[in-house]
C-alpha positions, -999 to +999 in steps of 0.1 A: -454+204-800-432+213-831-454+242-840-452+255-804-414+253-805-413+272-838-437+299-824-417+303-791-384+305-811-398+332-833-408+352-802-374+348-786-353+353-818-355+391-820-339+396-785-318+365-780-307+363-817-294+399-817-257+406-821-256+426-788-269+395-769-242+374-784-216+400-772-231+399-737-228+361-738-192+363-748-186+390-721-202+368-694-181+338-705-149+359-704-157+380-672-138+358-648-107+358-671-108+395-676-112+401-638-085+375-630-060+389-655-066+425-644-063+415-607-030+396-614-017+425-634-024+450-606-012+427-579+017+409-594+032+397-561-002+381-554-002+365-589+033+351-582+020+338-548-008+320-566+015+303-590+038+293-561+007+279-542+000+256-571+036+245-575+043+263-608+079+273-613+093+297-622+063+314-606+069+349-621+071+335-656+039+315-651+022+346-637+031+367-667+020+339-691-014+335-673-020+373-673-013+374-711-034+344-718-064+355-698-065+390-712-054+383-748-077+353-753-106+372-738-101+401-761-098+377-791-132+363-782-148+397-776-134+413-808-139+383-830-102+383-840-094+346-842-123+340-818-121+303-822-084+303-812-090+325-781-119+302-771-098+270-775-069+287-755-092+296-726-109+263-727-076+244-726-063+267-699-095+262-678-093+224-682-057+223-670-063+247-642-093+228-631-074+195-628-045+214-610-066+234-585-098+215-579-087+179-571-118+172-550-112+135-551-081+140-529-101+157-502-118+140-473-156+138-473-172+170-461-181+205-471-147+213-486-148+183-509-184+191-518-176+227-527-145+217-547-165+191-567-192+217-575-165+241-587-148+214-607-179+206-626-188+243-631-154+248-647-161+218-670-192+237-680-170+267-689-148+245-710-180+233-728-190+269-734-156+277-749-158+247-771-192+259-783-178+293-791-150+278-811-174+255-829-198+283-838-170+305-850-154+279-871-188+269-886-195+306-896-160+309-912-165+277-933 
């Protein structure tokens, strides 16, 4: 079994161990934040409405902060400039936003609760991905 794992890894390594594949992985992880930040930037009243919906005040200030965080931290990850810090920032943001926006335990049983629970745990997966990015970057810098 060990020999098979080594052989399969040696076959996968040229493609999945390549630098461009790592960039694609980072891009996929940051895609929702880039899209969200750009959407909020181009529809600022909508961004303010979103902050108001979640009870954040002053809503315009929170909208600006979220836009900056989503775009700047994504760019940090993609460019490698303090990648670990950008990853921790998006991971922390995602964790807080998940507990704010996806409180499935407060919903009655049914499809809405089911969908919110799925989204909640998917977001926890994103947090794990960002922790992994930070861990790998810090390990490489050691």
